[in-house]
C-alpha positions in Angstrom: -87.6 65.1 -57.8 -90.4 62.7 -57.7 -88.2 59.7 -56.8 -89.1 60.1 -53.1 -92.6 58.7 -53.7 -90.9 55.3 -54.3 -93.5 54.2 -56.8 -92.1 52.0 -59.5 -92.4 53.2 -63.1 -90.6 50.1 -64.6 -90.8 46.6 -63.3 -89.3 43.8 -65.4 -89.5 40.2 -64.1 -87.5 37.3 -65.5 -86.9 38.9 -68.9 -85.2 36.8 -71.5 -84.6 37.8 -75.1 -83.3 35.3 -77.7 -82.5 36.0 -81.3 -81.8 33.4 -83.9 -78.9 33.4 -86.4 -80.1 30.7 -88.7 -81.0 27.9 -86.2 -78.4 29.0 -83.6 -80.0 30.8 -80.6 -78.3 34.0 -79.4 -79.3 34.7 -75.8 -79.1 38.5 -75.5 -80.9 38.9 -72.1 -81.3 36.1 -69.5 -83.6 36.1 -66.5 -83.3 39.8 -66.0 -85.1 41.6 -63.2 -85.3 45.4 -62.9 -87.3 47.8 -60.7 -87.0 51.5 -61.3 -88.6 54.2 -59.2 -90.4 57.1 -60.9 -88.2 60.1 -61.4 -84.9 58.0 -61.5 -82.1 59.0 -63.9 -80.3 55.7 -64.8 -77.2 55.1 -66.9 -76.9 51.7 -68.5 -73.3 50.7 -69.3 -71.6 47.6 -70.6 -69.6 46.3 -73.6 -71.0 46.1 -77.1 -73.3 43.2 -77.5 -74.1 43.1 -73.8 -77.9 43.7 -74.4 -78.1 47.4 -73.5 -80.0 48.5 -76.5 -82.2 45.4 -76.5 -83.1 46.2 -72.9 -83.8 49.8 -73.7 -86.1 48.7 -76.6 -88.0 46.4 -74.4 -88.6 49.1 -71.8 -89.7 51.5 -74.6 -92.1 49.0 -76.1 -90.1 48.8 -79.4 -89.3 45.2 -78.9 -90.9 42.3 -77.0 -89.1 39.9 -74.7 -89.0 36.2 -75.5 -90.3 35.6 -72.0 -91.0 37.5 -68.8 -93.2 40.4 -67.8 -92.8 44.1 -68.6 -94.8 46.6 -66.6 -94.0 50.2 -67.6 -95.9 53.3 -66.7 -98.9 51.3 -65.4 -99.2 49.1 -68.6 -98.4 45.4 -69.1 -96.6 45.7 -72.4 -96.5 42.0 -73.1 -100.4 42.0 -73.3 -100.8 45.0 -75.7 -101.5 44.5 -79.4 -99.0 46.2 -81.8 -101.5 49.0 -82.4 -102.1 49.6 -78.7 -98.4 49.4 -78.1 -97.7 52.1 -80.7 -100.4 54.4 -79.1 -98.9 53.7 -75.6 -95.4 54.6 -76.8 -96.6 57.9 -78.3 -98.1 58.9 -75.0 -95.4 57.7 -72.6 -92.0 57.5 -74.2 -89.7 60.1 -75.6 -86.8 58.9 -77.8 -83.3 60.4 -78.1 -80.7 58.6 -80.4 -77.0 59.0 -81.1 -77.7 60.2 -84.6 -80.1 63.0 -84.2 -82.6 61.7 -86.8 -83.8 65.2 -87.8 -85.4 65.6 -91.2 -83.1 68.0 -93.1 -85.9 69.7 -95.1 -87.9 70.6 -92.0 -87.1 73.5 -89.6 -86.3 72.9 -86.0 -90.0 73.7 -85.1 -91.3 71.3 -87.8 -89.0 68.5 -86.6 -90.2 69.0 -83.0 -93.9 69.0 -84.1 -93.7 65.6 -85.9 -94.9 63.5 -83.0 -97.8 65.8 -82.4 -99.2 65.3 -86.0 -100.4 61.9 -84.8 -102.5 63.5 -82.0 -105.8 65.2 -82.2 -104.3 68.6 -81.1 -105.2 71.7 -83.1 -102.6 73.5 -85.1 -102.4 76.3 -82.5 -102.1 73.9 -79.6 -99.3 72.1 -81.5 -97.4 75.4 -82.0 -97.7 76.2 -78.3 -96.3 72.8 -77.3 -93.4 73.2 -79.8 -92.5 76.6 -78.5 -92.5 75.3 -74.9 -90.3 72.3 -75.8 -87.8 74.5 -77.7 -87.8 77.0 -74.8 -87.0 74.1 -72.3 -83.9 73.1 -74.4 -82.8 76.8 -74.9 -83.4 77.0 -78.7 -86.5 79.2 -78.9 -84.5 81.6 -81.1 -83.6 78.8 -83.6 -87.1 77.5 -84.3 -87.0 78.5 -88.0 -83.4 77.2 -88.6 -82.8 74.0 -90.6 -80.6 71.2 -89.2 -77.7 72.2 -91.5 -77.8 75.7 -89.9 -77.3 74.2 -86.4 -74.3 72.7 -84.6 -74.3 69.1 -83.6 -75.1 70.0 -80.0 -78.0 72.2 -81.1 -79.3 69.4 -83.3 -79.3 67.0 -80.4 -81.2 69.6 -78.3 -83.8 69.8 -81.1 -84.1 66.0 -81.0 -84.6 66.2 -77.2 -87.3 68.9 -77.7 -89.0 66.5 -80.1 -88.7 63.7 -77.4 -90.4 65.9 -74.8 -93.0 67.6 -76.8 -95.6 64.9 -76.0 -94.8 65.3 -72.3 -93.7 61.7 -71.9 -93.2 60.0 -68.5 -90.0 58.3 -69.6 -87.1 59.4 -71.9 -85.0 56.7 -73.4 -81.6 57.9 -74.8 -79.3 55.6 -76.7 -75.8 57.0 -76.7 -77.2 60.6 -76.8 -73.7 62.2 -76.6 -71.9 59.6 -78.8 -71.5 62.0 -81.8 -70.8 65.2 -79.8 -67.6 67.0 -78.7 -67.1 67.2 -74.9 -68.6 70.7 -74.5 -71.7 69.9 -76.5 -72.0 66.6 -74.7 -71.9 68.4 -71.3 -74.6 70.8 -72.5 -76.9 67.9 -73.5 -76.2 66.1 -70.2 -77.0 69.3 -68.2 -80.3 69.5 -70.1 -81.1 65.9 -69.3 -80.3 66.5 -65.7 -82.8 69.5 -65.7 -85.5 67.3 -67.4 -85.0 64.8 -64.6 -84.8 67.1 -61.6 -87.1 70.0 -62.6 -89.7 68.2 -64.8 -89.5 64.8 -63.0 -88.8 62.8 -66.1 -87.6 59.2 -65.6 -84.5 58.8 -67.9 -82.8 55.7 -69.2 -79.5 56.4 -70.9 -77.3 53.8 -72.6 -73.8 55.2 -72.8 -70.2 54.1 -73.2 -69.0 57.4 -71.8 -68.1 57.3 -68.1 -68.4 61.1 -67.8 -72.0 60.8 -69.1 -72.8 57.9 -66.7 -71.5 60.0 -63.8 -74.4 62.5 -64.4 -77.0 59.8 -63.7 -78.2 59.0 -60.2 -78.0 55.3 -60.8 -75.4 53.4 -62.9 -76.1 49.8 -64.0 -73.7 47.6 -65.7 -74.8 44.9 -68.1 -72.6 42.1 -69.3 -73.6 39.0 -71.3 -77.3 39.8 -70.8 -77.2 40.1 -67.0 -76.6 42.9 -64.5 -73.2 42.8 -62.8 
């Protein structure tokens, strides 16, 4: 693992996030600091409404904090324009969600290829990358199958292949095992462990599942917008 180098890949300082319901402010995150070494596998736990997904979205550049500084993978996200942020995300972040978000009319390979269509890679280079990503998740033999022909666990592994096809530095996973039975969930967690230990990916996983959190190297608990 690359954790030993001690270099931070995520540094958040004094992060606050406030939403408004009408005129009433809802303080989701308050004065949050976070320092994460490269190659870390972190589980983020806490009750619903504690700010876990908001924090994940700020780290991934999907949302901006109300105040504070966000340094991720060498970039100050608060200073990037929306266009620059979208480009940064496509190069640095892989997303895995609870609902697999696969497109039903596309094959596994075509679903995995989607993020690459935004790059300047040639068709043959894209196909090579797709084959590699599907091999990593153990689904090389399913590349021409449609989502309806796959089990839930296989669909989530296709979604993980899509998340890693761009070779991102960080994988953010929001309840990745939430819709899976225990066996499929364990398979997905074993795969994430492999991505972390063998490929050196930094992983942030929001989960309600203590068994999933156990697989992470670091467990953080968030409540009322602050770490406990």
